C-alpha positions as YAML, in Angstrom:
chain: A
units: angstrom
residues:
- id: 1
  name: MET
  ca: [-90.07, 206.65, -171.77]
- id: 2
  name: LYS
  ca: [-88.76, 209.90, -172.75]
- id: 3
  name: THR
  ca: [-85.66, 210.57, -175.38]
- id: 4
  name: HIS
  ca: [-84.03, 213.88, -174.04]
- id: 5
  name: TYR
  ca: [-82.71, 214.58, -170.72]
- id: 6
  name: GLU
  ca: [-80.81, 217.56, -169.00]
- id: 7
  name: THR
  ca: [-78.24, 214.60, -168.16]
- id: 8
  name: ILE
  ca: [-77.27, 211.60, -168.93]
- id: 9
  name: VAL
  ca: [-74.71, 209.41, -166.81]
- id: 10
  name: VAL
  ca: [-73.55, 206.71, -167.96]
- id: 11
  name: GLY
  ca: [-72.06, 204.05, -165.44]
- id: 12
  name: ALA
  ca: [-73.15, 203.00, -162.37]
- id: 13
  name: GLY
  ca: [-70.27, 202.26, -159.99]
- id: 14
  name: ALA
  ca: [-69.15, 204.52, -157.11]
- id: 15
  name: ALA
  ca: [-68.69, 207.64, -159.46]
- id: 16
  name: GLY
  ca: [-72.33, 207.39, -161.48]
- id: 17
  name: MET
  ca: [-74.32, 206.64, -158.33]
- id: 18
  name: ASN
  ca: [-73.02, 209.89, -156.83]
- id: 19
  name: CYS
  ca: [-73.49, 211.81, -159.20]
- id: 20
  name: CYS
  ca: [-76.83, 210.60, -160.00]
- id: 21
  name: LEU
  ca: [-77.90, 211.00, -155.77]
- id: 22
  name: GLU
  ca: [-76.18, 215.07, -155.97]
- id: 23
  name: LEU
  ca: [-78.53, 216.07, -159.00]
- id: 24
  name: GLN
  ca: [-81.33, 214.18, -157.10]
- id: 25
  name: LYS
  ca: [-80.97, 216.30, -154.16]
- id: 26
  name: ASN
  ca: [-81.35, 219.01, -156.22]
- id: 27
  name: ASP
  ca: [-84.08, 217.68, -158.08]
- id: 28
  name: ARG
  ca: [-82.58, 217.53, -161.06]
- id: 29
  name: GLU
  ca: [-83.46, 215.54, -164.22]
- id: 30
  name: TYR
  ca: [-81.41, 212.55, -165.16]
- id: 31
  name: LEU
  ca: [-81.00, 209.34, -167.17]
- id: 32
  name: LEU
  ca: [-78.59, 206.79, -165.40]
- id: 33
  name: ILE
  ca: [-78.09, 204.42, -168.33]
- id: 34
  name: SER
  ca: [-75.23, 201.12, -166.90]
- id: 35
  name: PRO
  ca: [-74.93, 197.46, -167.91]
- id: 36
  name: ASN
  ca: [-75.33, 196.88, -163.92]
- id: 37
  name: ILE
  ca: [-75.94, 198.83, -160.61]
- id: 38
  name: GLY
  ca: [-72.46, 198.65, -158.40]
- id: 39
  name: GLY
  ca: [-69.94, 198.43, -161.26]
- id: 40
  name: ARG
  ca: [-66.94, 197.46, -159.34]
- id: 41
  name: ILE
  ca: [-69.05, 196.82, -155.90]
- id: 42
  name: CYS
  ca: [-69.15, 193.37, -157.02]
- id: 43
  name: ASN
  ca: [-71.50, 191.86, -154.41]
- id: 44
  name: ASP
  ca: [-73.14, 188.03, -153.93]
- id: 45
  name: GLU
  ca: [-76.38, 189.44, -151.78]
- id: 46
  name: GLU
  ca: [-76.52, 185.75, -150.78]
- id: 47
  name: ARG
  ca: [-73.35, 185.01, -149.61]
- id: 48
  name: HIS
  ca: [-72.56, 188.77, -148.53]
- id: 49
  name: MET
  ca: [-69.73, 188.28, -150.43]
- id: 50
  name: ASN
  ca: [-67.86, 191.01, -152.71]
- id: 51
  name: TYR
  ca: [-65.46, 190.34, -155.36]
- id: 52
  name: GLY
  ca: [-64.64, 193.92, -156.47]
- id: 53
  name: ALA
  ca: [-64.62, 196.28, -153.73]
- id: 54
  name: VAL
  ca: [-64.06, 194.97, -150.24]
- id: 55
  name: PHE
  ca: [-63.88, 196.61, -147.24]
- id: 56
  name: TYR
  ca: [-64.87, 200.51, -146.52]
- id: 57
  name: PHE
  ca: [-62.46, 202.93, -144.31]
- id: 58
  name: GLY
  ca: [-63.72, 205.30, -141.74]
- id: 59
  name: THR
  ca: [-62.25, 207.76, -143.72]
- id: 60
  name: TYR
  ca: [-64.50, 207.51, -146.54]
- id: 61
  name: LYS
  ca: [-66.09, 210.63, -145.45]
- id: 62
  name: TYR
  ca: [-68.09, 210.76, -148.94]
- id: 63
  name: MET
  ca: [-69.28, 207.29, -149.77]
- id: 64
  name: LEU
  ca: [-70.12, 207.11, -146.40]
- id: 65
  name: ARG
  ca: [-72.02, 209.58, -146.53]
- id: 66
  name: SER
  ca: [-74.12, 208.79, -149.22]
- id: 67
  name: GLY
  ca: [-75.78, 205.38, -147.59]
- id: 68
  name: LEU
  ca: [-75.03, 202.68, -150.70]
- id: 69
  name: LEU
  ca: [-72.70, 200.94, -148.70]
- id: 70
  name: ILE
  ca: [-74.44, 198.71, -145.54]
- id: 71
  name: GLU
  ca: [-72.08, 198.28, -143.10]
- id: 72
  name: GLY
  ca: [-70.85, 194.94, -142.02]
- id: 73
  name: PRO
  ca: [-68.46, 193.67, -139.65]
- id: 74
  name: ASP
  ca: [-64.54, 194.76, -138.70]
- id: 75
  name: VAL
  ca: [-61.82, 192.70, -141.31]
- id: 76
  name: LEU
  ca: [-59.60, 192.74, -139.12]
- id: 77
  name: PRO
  ca: [-61.46, 192.71, -135.10]
- id: 78
  name: ALA
  ca: [-57.93, 192.79, -133.13]
- id: 79
  name: LEU
  ca: [-54.95, 193.35, -134.75]
- id: 80
  name: SER
  ca: [-53.67, 190.18, -133.28]
- id: 81
  name: ALA
  ca: [-55.83, 188.46, -136.00]
- id: 82
  name: GLY
  ca: [-53.47, 189.20, -139.12]
- id: 83
  name: CYS
  ca: [-50.44, 187.61, -139.80]
- id: 84
  name: CYS
  ca: [-47.74, 188.85, -142.20]
- id: 85
  name: HIS
  ca: [-46.01, 187.03, -144.74]
- id: 86
  name: HIS
  ca: [-42.70, 187.55, -146.18]
- id: 87
  name: ASP
  ca: [-41.12, 186.32, -149.13]
- id: 88
  name: ASN
  ca: [-38.32, 184.52, -147.00]
- id: 89
  name: GLY
  ca: [-41.47, 182.32, -145.20]
- id: 90
  name: LYS
  ca: [-40.86, 184.40, -141.72]
- id: 91
  name: GLN
  ca: [-44.38, 185.49, -140.81]
- id: 92
  name: TYR
  ca: [-45.75, 187.50, -137.90]
- id: 93
  name: GLU
  ca: [-48.25, 189.69, -136.59]
- id: 94
  name: PRO
  ca: [-48.60, 192.80, -136.75]
- id: 95
  name: ILE
  ca: [-47.82, 194.21, -133.31]
- id: 96
  name: SER
  ca: [-45.38, 191.19, -132.49]
- id: 97
  name: PRO
  ca: [-40.79, 191.05, -132.32]
- id: 98
  name: THR
  ca: [-40.56, 192.26, -135.93]
- id: 99
  name: THR
  ca: [-42.35, 195.16, -136.29]
- id: 100
  name: ILE
  ca: [-41.89, 196.56, -132.05]
- id: 101
  name: ALA
  ca: [-38.33, 196.41, -133.68]
- id: 102
  name: ASP
  ca: [-39.03, 198.66, -136.21]
- id: 103
  name: ALA
  ca: [-40.81, 201.59, -133.03]
- id: 104
  name: PRO
  ca: [-38.54, 204.41, -134.70]
- id: 105
  name: SER
  ca: [-40.09, 204.58, -138.54]
- id: 106
  name: LEU
  ca: [-43.22, 203.42, -136.99]
- id: 107
  name: LEU
  ca: [-43.98, 205.98, -134.20]
- id: 108
  name: LYS
  ca: [-42.60, 208.63, -137.32]
- id: 109
  name: TYR
  ca: [-45.23, 207.17, -139.69]
- id: 110
  name: MET
  ca: [-48.30, 207.60, -137.25]
- id: 111
  name: LYS
  ca: [-47.39, 210.69, -136.08]
- id: 112
  name: TRP
  ca: [-46.66, 211.68, -139.76]
- id: 113
  name: MET
  ca: [-50.29, 209.85, -141.49]
- id: 114
  name: ARG
  ca: [-52.35, 211.96, -137.77]
- id: 115
  name: GLU
  ca: [-50.85, 215.26, -138.08]
- id: 116
  name: GLU
  ca: [-49.58, 216.07, -141.49]
- id: 117
  name: PHE
  ca: [-51.13, 213.88, -144.02]
- id: 118
  name: ILE
  ca: [-54.85, 212.93, -143.86]
- id: 119
  name: PRO
  ca: [-56.00, 216.86, -142.23]
- id: 120
  name: ARG
  ca: [-54.42, 217.47, -145.83]
- id: 121
  name: TYR
  ca: [-55.50, 214.94, -147.78]
- id: 122
  name: THR
  ca: [-58.62, 215.65, -145.85]
- id: 123
  name: LYS
  ca: [-58.69, 218.81, -147.19]
- id: 124
  name: PHE
  ca: [-57.82, 217.81, -151.08]
- id: 125
  name: LYS
  ca: [-60.71, 215.53, -150.96]
- id: 126
  name: ASP
  ca: [-63.09, 218.82, -150.40]
- id: 127
  name: ASN
  ca: [-61.64, 220.62, -152.93]
- id: 128
  name: CYS
  ca: [-62.36, 217.85, -155.60]
- id: 129
  name: THR
  ca: [-65.74, 218.23, -155.21]
- id: 130
  name: VAL
  ca: [-65.82, 222.00, -156.41]
- id: 131
  name: MET
  ca: [-62.39, 221.95, -158.88]
- id: 132
  name: GLU
  ca: [-61.06, 219.49, -160.96]
- id: 133
  name: VAL
  ca: [-57.97, 217.66, -159.42]
- id: 134
  name: THR
  ca: [-55.77, 219.22, -161.65]
- id: 135
  name: ALA
  ca: [-56.48, 222.80, -159.65]
- id: 136
  name: ALA
  ca: [-57.10, 220.66, -156.37]
- id: 137
  name: LEU
  ca: [-53.45, 219.64, -156.53]
- id: 138
  name: GLU
  ca: [-51.97, 223.60, -156.88]
- id: 139
  name: LYS
  ca: [-53.97, 224.32, -153.76]
- id: 140
  name: ASP
  ca: [-51.37, 221.99, -151.78]
- id: 141
  name: PRO
  ca: [-47.64, 221.68, -152.41]
- id: 142
  name: LEU
  ca: [-46.86, 218.43, -150.23]
- id: 143
  name: ILE
  ca: [-50.36, 216.51, -152.37]
- id: 144
  name: LYS
  ca: [-49.50, 217.46, -155.54]
- id: 145
  name: GLN
  ca: [-45.93, 215.98, -154.67]
- id: 146
  name: LEU
  ca: [-46.82, 212.71, -153.38]
- id: 147
  name: TYR
  ca: [-49.15, 212.68, -156.65]
- id: 148
  name: GLN
  ca: [-45.73, 213.07, -158.22]
- id: 149
  name: GLU
  ca: [-43.73, 211.25, -156.14]
- id: 150
  name: SER
  ca: [-42.80, 207.20, -156.62]
- id: 151
  name: ALA
  ca: [-44.37, 205.21, -153.26]
- id: 152
  name: MET
  ca: [-40.42, 203.95, -152.87]
- id: 153
  name: ASP
  ca: [-38.91, 206.88, -153.35]
- id: 154
  name: MET
  ca: [-41.57, 208.79, -149.90]
- id: 155
  name: ILE
  ca: [-40.56, 205.56, -148.23]
- id: 156
  name: GLU
  ca: [-36.94, 206.46, -148.26]
- id: 157
  name: ARG
  ca: [-37.77, 210.73, -148.21]
- id: 158
  name: MET
  ca: [-39.39, 209.97, -144.80]
- id: 159
  name: GLY
  ca: [-37.39, 207.49, -143.28]
- id: 160
  name: PHE
  ca: [-40.39, 204.84, -142.73]
- id: 161
  name: GLY
  ca: [-38.38, 201.76, -144.26]
- id: 162
  name: PRO
  ca: [-38.78, 199.45, -142.07]
- id: 163
  name: ILE
  ca: [-42.01, 199.25, -140.85]
- id: 164
  name: ALA
  ca: [-43.21, 199.93, -144.64]
- id: 165
  name: HIS
  ca: [-41.42, 197.02, -145.20]
- id: 166
  name: ASP
  ca: [-43.08, 194.39, -142.80]
- id: 167
  name: LEU
  ca: [-46.09, 196.06, -142.39]
- id: 168
  name: ILE
  ca: [-47.59, 198.88, -144.36]
- id: 169
  name: SER
  ca: [-46.45, 197.54, -147.86]
- id: 170
  name: MET
  ca: [-48.14, 194.52, -147.42]
- id: 171
  name: PHE
  ca: [-51.32, 195.89, -146.76]
- id: 172
  name: ALA
  ca: [-50.93, 198.52, -149.69]
- id: 173
  name: HIS
  ca: [-50.21, 195.70, -151.66]
- id: 174
  name: ALA
  ca: [-53.71, 193.75, -150.10]
- id: 175
  name: CYS
  ca: [-55.62, 197.25, -151.27]
- id: 176
  name: THR
  ca: [-54.34, 197.34, -154.85]
- id: 177
  name: GLY
  ca: [-52.96, 194.17, -155.63]
- id: 178
  name: THR
  ca: [-50.21, 196.22, -157.11]
- id: 179
  name: LYS
  ca: [-46.15, 196.55, -156.66]
- id: 180
  name: ILE
  ca: [-45.17, 199.12, -154.35]
- id: 181
  name: LYS
  ca: [-42.61, 200.32, -156.86]
- id: 182
  name: ASP
  ca: [-45.75, 201.11, -159.45]
- id: 183
  name: LEU
  ca: [-48.03, 202.54, -156.79]
- id: 184
  name: THR
  ca: [-47.71, 206.48, -156.77]
- id: 185
  name: ALA
  ca: [-46.96, 207.94, -153.69]
- id: 186
  name: LEU
  ca: [-50.65, 209.57, -153.02]
- id: 187
  name: ASP
  ca: [-52.22, 206.49, -153.81]
- id: 188
  name: TYR
  ca: [-49.83, 204.28, -151.58]
- id: 189
  name: LEU
  ca: [-51.03, 206.84, -148.25]
- id: 190
  name: ASN
  ca: [-54.37, 207.01, -149.66]
- id: 191
  name: THR
  ca: [-54.80, 202.86, -149.33]
- id: 192
  name: VAL
  ca: [-52.85, 202.81, -145.78]
- id: 193
  name: GLN
  ca: [-55.05, 205.15, -143.49]
- id: 194
  name: PRO
  ca: [-56.96, 202.51, -141.80]
- id: 195
  name: LEU
  ca: [-53.02, 201.37, -140.98]
- id: 196
  name: THR
  ca: [-52.79, 204.65, -138.64]
- id: 197
  name: MET
  ca: [-52.94, 204.06, -135.31]
- id: 198
  name: LYS
  ca: [-53.01, 206.21, -131.56]
- id: 199
  name: ILE
  ca: [-49.77, 204.79, -129.48]
- id: 200
  name: PRO
  ca: [-50.54, 204.44, -126.57]
- id: 201
  name: PRO
  ca: [-53.07, 202.68, -127.11]
- id: 202
  name: LEU
  ca: [-52.02, 199.92, -129.90]
- id: 203
  name: ARG
  ca: [-55.28, 201.01, -131.02]
- id: 204
  name: LEU
  ca: [-56.85, 201.96, -134.90]
- id: 205
  name: LEU
  ca: [-58.02, 205.04, -135.52]
- id: 206
  name: PHE
  ca: [-60.34, 204.41, -137.89]
- id: 207
  name: ASP
  ca: [-63.00, 201.66, -139.17]
- id: 208
  name: LEU
  ca: [-61.77, 198.77, -141.52]
- id: 209
  name: LYS
  ca: [-65.14, 197.44, -142.07]
- id: 210
  name: ARG
  ca: [-66.78, 195.14, -144.68]
- id: 211
  name: PHE
  ca: [-70.03, 195.39, -146.19]
- id: 212
  name: ASP
  ca: [-72.91, 194.93, -147.84]
- id: 213
  name: PHE
  ca: [-75.00, 196.32, -151.00]
- id: 214
  name: ASP
  ca: [-78.64, 196.43, -152.37]
- id: 215
  name: SER
  ca: [-78.38, 196.60, -156.04]
- id: 216
  name: GLU
  ca: [-82.19, 196.16, -156.51]
- id: 217
  name: GLY
  ca: [-83.12, 198.85, -153.68]
- id: 218
  name: THR
  ca: [-80.86, 200.97, -155.15]
- id: 219
  name: LYS
  ca: [-81.71, 200.96, -157.81]
- id: 220
  name: GLN
  ca: [-84.95, 201.50, -156.82]
- id: 221
  name: ARG
  ca: [-83.76, 204.70, -155.14]
- id: 222
  name: LEU
  ca: [-81.77, 206.21, -157.94]
- id: 223
  name: ALA
  ca: [-85.19, 205.76, -160.00]
- id: 224
  name: GLN
  ca: [-87.11, 208.30, -157.76]
- id: 225
  name: GLY
  ca: [-88.44, 211.70, -157.65]
- id: 226
  name: SER
  ca: [-86.19, 213.32, -160.88]
- id: 227
  name: GLY
  ca: [-84.64, 210.05, -162.19]
- id: 228
  name: GLU
  ca: [-84.63, 207.42, -164.63]
- id: 229
  name: VAL
  ca: [-82.79, 204.00, -164.50]
- id: 230
  name: LEU
  ca: [-82.33, 201.93, -167.38]
- id: 231
  name: ILE
  ca: [-80.23, 198.87, -167.56]
- id: 232
  name: ASP
  ca: [-78.39, 198.98, -171.00]
- id: 233
  name: GLU
  ca: [-75.02, 199.32, -172.50]
- id: 234
  name: ILE
  ca: [-73.95, 202.04, -174.86]
- id: 235
  name: THR
  ca: [-72.80, 201.26, -178.12]
- id: 236
  name: ARG
  ca: [-72.35, 204.69, -179.71]
- id: 237
  name: VAL
  ca: [-71.42, 208.61, -178.30]
- id: 238
  name: GLU
  ca: [-72.30, 211.55, -180.67]
- id: 239
  name: LYS
  ca: [-72.17, 215.77, -180.44]
- id: 240
  name: CYS
  ca: [-75.75, 216.88, -181.52]
- id: 241
  name: ASP
  ca: [-77.73, 219.50, -182.28]
- id: 242
  name: GLU
  ca: [-79.42, 218.58, -178.40]
- id: 243
  name: GLY
  ca: [-75.55, 218.95, -176.71]
- id: 244
  name: TRP
  ca: [-74.47, 214.98, -176.37]
- id: 245
  name: ALA
  ca: [-76.70, 211.43, -177.87]
- id: 246
  name: VAL
  ca: [-76.34, 208.21, -176.93]
- id: 247
  name: GLU
  ca: [-77.19, 204.71, -178.48]
- id: 248
  name: CYS
  ca: [-77.73, 201.68, -176.78]
- id: 249
  name: GLY
  ca: [-80.25, 198.73, -177.09]
- id: 250
  name: THR
  ca: [-83.23, 200.64, -176.06]
- id: 251
  name: GLY
  ca: [-82.64, 203.13, -178.43]
- id: 252
  name: ARG
  ca: [-81.57, 206.37, -178.70]
- id: 253
  name: PHE
  ca: [-81.16, 209.46, -176.22]
- id: 254
  name: THR
  ca: [-80.06, 212.74, -175.87]
- id: 255
  name: ALA
  ca: [-78.72, 215.31, -173.12]
- id: 256
  name: SER
  ca: [-77.54, 218.66, -172.51]
- id: 257
  name: ASN
  ca: [-74.89, 217.04, -170.58]
- id: 258
  name: LEU
  ca: [-73.51, 213.98, -170.79]
- id: 259
  name: VAL
  ca: [-71.49, 212.32, -167.57]
- id: 260
  name: MET
  ca: [-69.18, 208.99, -168.88]
- id: 261
  name: VAL
  ca: [-67.39, 207.45, -165.88]
- id: 262
  name: LEU
  ca: [-64.37, 205.36, -166.52]
- id: 263
  name: ASP
  ca: [-64.60, 203.39, -163.16]
- id: 264
  name: PRO
  ca: [-63.28, 199.81, -164.33]
- id: 265
  name: PRO
  ca: [-64.62, 197.32, -165.64]
- id: 266
  name: PRO
  ca: [-66.38, 199.60, -168.15]
- id: 267
  name: ALA
  ca: [-63.88, 201.79, -168.39]
- id: 268
  name: VAL
  ca: [-62.19, 200.36, -171.23]
- id: 269
  name: ASP
  ca: [-65.17, 200.30, -173.59]
- id: 270
  name: THR
  ca: [-65.84, 203.93, -172.44]
- id: 271
  name: GLN
  ca: [-62.67, 205.16, -173.84]
- id: 272
  name: ARG
  ca: [-63.54, 203.60, -176.92]
- id: 273
  name: LEU
  ca: [-66.99, 204.63, -177.28]
- id: 274
  name: LEU
  ca: [-64.96, 208.16, -176.67]
- id: 275
  name: GLU
  ca: [-62.46, 207.67, -179.38]
- id: 276
  name: PRO
  ca: [-64.35, 208.45, -182.84]
- id: 277
  name: VAL
  ca: [-65.85, 211.75, -181.45]
- id: 278
  name: GLU
  ca: [-63.90, 214.87, -182.31]
- id: 279
  name: GLU
  ca: [-64.88, 217.19, -179.80]
- id: 280
  name: ILE
  ca: [-62.54, 214.87, -177.25]
- id: 281
  name: PRO
  ca: [-59.74, 214.98, -176.78]
- id: 282
  name: ALA
  ca: [-57.18, 211.21, -176.99]
- id: 283
  name: LEU
  ca: [-57.38, 209.82, -173.52]
- id: 284
  name: ASP
  ca: [-54.52, 208.33, -171.98]
- id: 285
  name: ILE
  ca: [-55.71, 206.35, -169.18]
- id: 286
  name: ARG
  ca: [-53.20, 205.03, -166.35]
- id: 287
  name: LYS
  ca: [-52.48, 201.25, -166.35]
- id: 288
  name: ALA
  ca: [-54.89, 199.21, -164.35]
- id: 289
  name: SER
  ca: [-53.84, 196.15, -162.23]
- id: 290
  name: GLU
  ca: [-55.09, 192.39, -162.82]
- id: 291
  name: LEU
  ca: [-57.15, 190.60, -160.39]
- id: 292
  name: THR
  ca: [-58.94, 187.77, -159.70]
- id: 293
  name: GLY
  ca: [-61.59, 187.03, -156.48]
- id: 294
  name: TYR
  ca: [-61.99, 183.79, -155.16]
- id: 295
  name: LEU
  ca: [-64.79, 182.31, -152.78]
- id: 296
  name: VAL
  ca: [-63.36, 179.59, -151.26]
- id: 297
  name: ARG
  ca: [-64.66, 176.66, -149.44]
- id: 298
  name: GLY
  ca: [-61.78, 174.11, -147.93]
- id: 299
  name: LYS
  ca: [-59.03, 173.53, -145.35]
- id: 300
  name: VAL
  ca: [-55.80, 175.80, -145.19]
- id: 301
  name: LYS
  ca: [-52.21, 175.09, -144.61]
- id: 302
  name: ARG
  ca: [-51.48, 174.61, -140.45]
- id: 303
  name: LYS
  ca: [-49.60, 177.95, -140.40]
- id: 304
  name: PHE
  ca: [-52.88, 179.92, -141.95]
- id: 305
  name: ARG
  ca: [-55.31, 178.65, -139.07]
- id: 306
  name: GLY
  ca: [-54.11, 181.05, -136.34]
- id: 307
  name: HIS
  ca: [-55.24, 184.33, -138.01]
- id: 308
  name: LEU
  ca: [-58.20, 185.45, -140.11]
- id: 309
  name: VAL
  ca: [-56.34, 187.74, -142.37]
- id: 310
  name: HIS
  ca: [-53.25, 187.02, -143.96]
- id: 311
  name: LEU
  ca: [-50.99, 189.81, -146.34]
- id: 312
  name: PHE
  ca: [-48.11, 188.96, -148.16]
- id: 313
  name: ASP
  ca: [-45.04, 190.77, -149.70]
- id: 314
  name: ASP
  ca: [-45.80, 192.31, -153.45]
- id: 315
  name: THR
  ca: [-43.43, 189.21, -154.78]
- id: 316
  name: ILE
  ca: [-45.61, 186.68, -154.04]
- id: 317
  name: PRO
  ca: [-48.86, 186.71, -156.52]
- id: 318
  name: ILE
  ca: [-51.50, 186.04, -153.72]
- id: 319
  name: ILE
  ca: [-52.63, 189.64, -152.69]
- id: 320
  name: TYR
  ca: [-54.71, 188.23, -149.00]
- id: 321
  name: ILE
  ca: [-56.66, 185.39, -147.91]
- id: 322
  name: ALA
  ca: [-58.85, 186.79, -145.14]
- id: 323
  name: LYS
  ca: [-60.96, 183.74, -143.44]
- id: 324
  name: ARG
  ca: [-64.79, 184.86, -143.24]
- id: 325
  name: PHE
  ca: [-68.09, 184.53, -140.85]
- id: 326
  name: ASP
  ca: [-69.16, 181.44, -142.59]
- id: 327
  name: GLY
  ca: [-65.94, 179.49, -142.51]
- id: 328
  name: ASP
  ca: [-64.97, 179.99, -146.70]
- id: 329
  name: TYR
  ca: [-62.67, 182.05, -147.53]
- id: 330
  name: GLU
  ca: [-61.70, 185.23, -149.47]
- id: 331
  name: VAL
  ca: [-58.62, 185.09, -151.32]
- id: 332
  name: PHE
  ca: [-57.51, 187.63, -154.33]
- id: 333
  name: THR
  ca: [-54.73, 186.97, -156.56]
- id: 334
  name: GLU
  ca: [-52.87, 188.37, -158.98]
- id: 335
  name: VAL
  ca: [-52.27, 185.20, -161.26]
- id: 336
  name: ASP
  ca: [-55.37, 182.30, -161.92]
- id: 337
  name: PHE
  ca: [-54.71, 180.30, -158.94]
- id: 338
  name: GLU
  ca: [-57.40, 177.58, -160.07]
- id: 339
  name: GLU
  ca: [-56.21, 176.59, -163.47]
- id: 340
  name: THR
  ca: [-52.72, 176.47, -162.20]
- id: 341
  name: ARG
  ca: [-53.83, 174.87, -158.77]
- id: 342
  name: LYS
  ca: [-51.32, 177.63, -156.75]
- id: 343
  name: PHE
  ca: [-54.39, 176.77, -153.93]
- id: 344
  name: ASP
  ca: [-52.40, 173.48, -153.56]
- id: 345
  name: GLU
  ca: [-49.58, 175.80, -151.80]
- id: 346
  name: TYR
  ca: [-51.88, 177.18, -149.26]
- id: 347
  name: PHE
  ca: [-54.56, 174.91, -148.75]
- id: 348
  name: ASP
  ca: [-54.67, 171.38, -147.93]
- id: 349
  name: GLU
  ca: [-58.26, 171.01, -149.63]
- id: 350
  name: TRP
  ca: [-60.29, 173.72, -151.31]
- id: 351
  name: THR
  ca: [-63.03, 174.33, -154.07]
- id: 352
  name: VAL
  ca: [-63.38, 177.10, -155.48]
- id: 353
  name: ILE
  ca: [-67.21, 178.25, -155.30]
- id: 354
  name: GLY
  ca: [-66.97, 181.96, -156.22]
- id: 355
  name: LYS
  ca: [-64.55, 183.16, -158.34]
- id: 356
  name: LYS
  ca: [-64.55, 186.43, -160.52]
- id: 357
  name: TYR
  ca: [-61.79, 188.28, -162.73]
- id: 358
  name: TRP
  ca: [-61.18, 191.61, -163.53]
- id: 359
  name: SER
  ca: [-58.89, 192.42, -166.39]
- id: 360
  name: HIS
  ca: [-59.06, 196.05, -165.30]
- id: 361
  name: ALA
  ca: [-59.49, 195.92, -161.50]
- id: 362
  name: LEU
  ca: [-58.13, 199.22, -160.33]
- id: 363
  name: TYR
  ca: [-56.34, 202.22, -161.80]
- id: 364
  name: THR
  ca: [-52.88, 201.97, -160.07]
- id: 365
  name: ALA
  ca: [-49.53, 202.97, -162.16]
- id: 366
  name: ALA
  ca: [-48.29, 206.51, -161.54]
- id: 367
  name: HIS
  ca: [-49.48, 209.31, -164.47]
- id: 368
  name: GLU
  ca: [-50.44, 212.39, -164.98]
- id: 369
  name: ALA
  ca: [-53.99, 213.71, -163.76]
- id: 370
  name: LEU
  ca: [-56.40, 213.88, -166.77]
- id: 371
  name: PRO
  ca: [-58.88, 216.99, -166.87]
- id: 372
  name: GLN
  ca: [-62.70, 215.81, -165.92]
- id: 373
  name: ASN
  ca: [-64.41, 218.47, -168.37]
- id: 374
  name: LEU
  ca: [-63.52, 216.91, -171.67]
- id: 375
  name: ALA
  ca: [-65.98, 219.42, -173.68]
- id: 376
  name: PRO
  ca: [-68.54, 221.39, -173.06]
- id: 377
  name: GLY
  ca: [-71.45, 219.66, -171.42]
- id: 378
  name: LEU
  ca: [-69.12, 216.33, -170.92]
- id: 379
  name: ILE
  ca: [-67.87, 215.30, -167.58]
- id: 380
  name: MET
  ca: [-65.05, 212.35, -167.30]
- id: 381
  name: ALA
  ca: [-65.69, 210.83, -163.48]
- id: 382
  name: GLY
  ca: [-64.33, 207.44, -162.24]
- id: 383
  name: ASP
  ca: [-61.53, 206.70, -160.20]
- id: 384
  name: VAL
  ca: [-58.98, 206.93, -163.18]
- id: 385
  name: ASN
  ca: [-57.42, 210.04, -160.84]
- id: 386
  name: GLY
  ca: [-56.93, 208.60, -157.45]
- id: 387
  name: LEU
  ca: [-58.02, 205.07, -157.02]
- id: 388
  name: GLY
  ca: [-60.79, 203.39, -155.09]
- id: 389
  name: LEU
  ca: [-64.07, 203.63, -154.06]
- id: 390
  name: GLU
  ca: [-63.63, 207.41, -152.54]
- id: 391
  name: PRO
  ca: [-61.94, 209.32, -154.73]
- id: 392
  name: ALA
  ca: [-64.81, 207.81, -157.75]
- id: 393
  name: CYS
  ca: [-67.30, 209.23, -155.64]
- id: 394
  name: ILE
  ca: [-66.14, 212.68, -155.04]
- id: 395
  name: SER
  ca: [-65.33, 212.60, -159.03]
- id: 396
  name: GLY
  ca: [-69.27, 212.24, -159.31]
- id: 397
  name: ILE
  ca: [-70.57, 214.78, -156.59]
- id: 398
  name: TYR
  ca: [-68.13, 216.90, -159.00]
- id: 399
  name: ALA
  ca: [-69.38, 215.61, -161.79]
- id: 400
  name: ALA
  ca: [-72.84, 216.55, -160.43]
- id: 401
  name: ASN
  ca: [-71.88, 220.29, -159.00]
- id: 402
  name: LYS
  ca: [-70.54, 221.49, -162.57]
- id: 403
  name: ILE
  ca: [-73.79, 220.57, -163.79]
- id: 404
  name: MET
  ca: [-75.95, 222.47, -161.19]
- id: 405
  name: GLY
  ca: [-73.00, 225.74, -161.23]
- id: 406
  name: LYS
  ca: [-71.70, 224.57, -157.48]
- id: 407
  name: THR
  ca: [-68.25, 224.42, -159.12]
- id: 408
  name: VAL
  ca: [-65.39, 227.31, -158.69]
- id: 409
  name: ASP
  ca: [-63.58, 226.20, -161.64]
...
């Protein structure tokens, strides 16, 4: 195995994998080092259960283009398959007398999303492939405002309050595991794009699908052509005569370019690795949500039996419950439901057959955009400037473009 490469990519989440694929397309040499393939795409391939990123949106232009995700079934095959739960015990379907009463705010929200937000956000994403997020924000005053504004303030300013309270915010909570007051307006709107409907008819404009992920097949794909893959953990990063050096259990490797992926969960370790490097400014990374994903076998209580997917107020520590194709349930929570036996509130009978705890699940707290070019030849990638698979993927594409001289900055 060589010891010097044009580029070393540390971390194989959505950002790292897409960075490598872009380099590979252009026959540019790289070494990918990561303890696993997938990062937050934490997929039990035997049970077809994702404990991290669970579904994708039809608006994931760049992530879907990568071919990394294997299409699965619809999360919500029909709107009548979903159920919303308020903390006062009220429950109803997404299209119900409750949400119909919100028609003025619903129509306003849908029109603005279709005609204003989604086209401008799509352009913003395109810009982020060839310039830093900080520069892309300056290209569109609306997107910059949403990046700096809280979700709660945006909801009030736009007059979306009733439908946000009764439906949209529950979906945002299900996607992020974060209280709405702690989300930025841009992150909130990014996560609720799948709820954009064409009225009439009451039909979602974009896919909302589960997916599978082939970690071994992806590893082989990333190791083809100009790329190599090393399953290992980085223990040290330093500046050197050749550019940058990293150390891991296998040995010491150098490169002219180093891409450090700060996707959770490796982000905390990555931040620690970069702290001693004098050439790098201190990184003030925004706070992340803390989540646990479960695969549960059992019998839900009667009030949960009539629907496939259940969404909850952000005042309730359960994020969502979804019945799977095999009759089991995927459940995501903000606190440990197994040790505290809080599953008893939702199930008559239950057994946990799979579990994954994320101390840093998604970066969700409001924060200024961080620079991506940390030092000459050192690029940061990941979803620290925008949560989710798609922003992470785009940051990896930007890193590759920067290395290949295809950016405008």
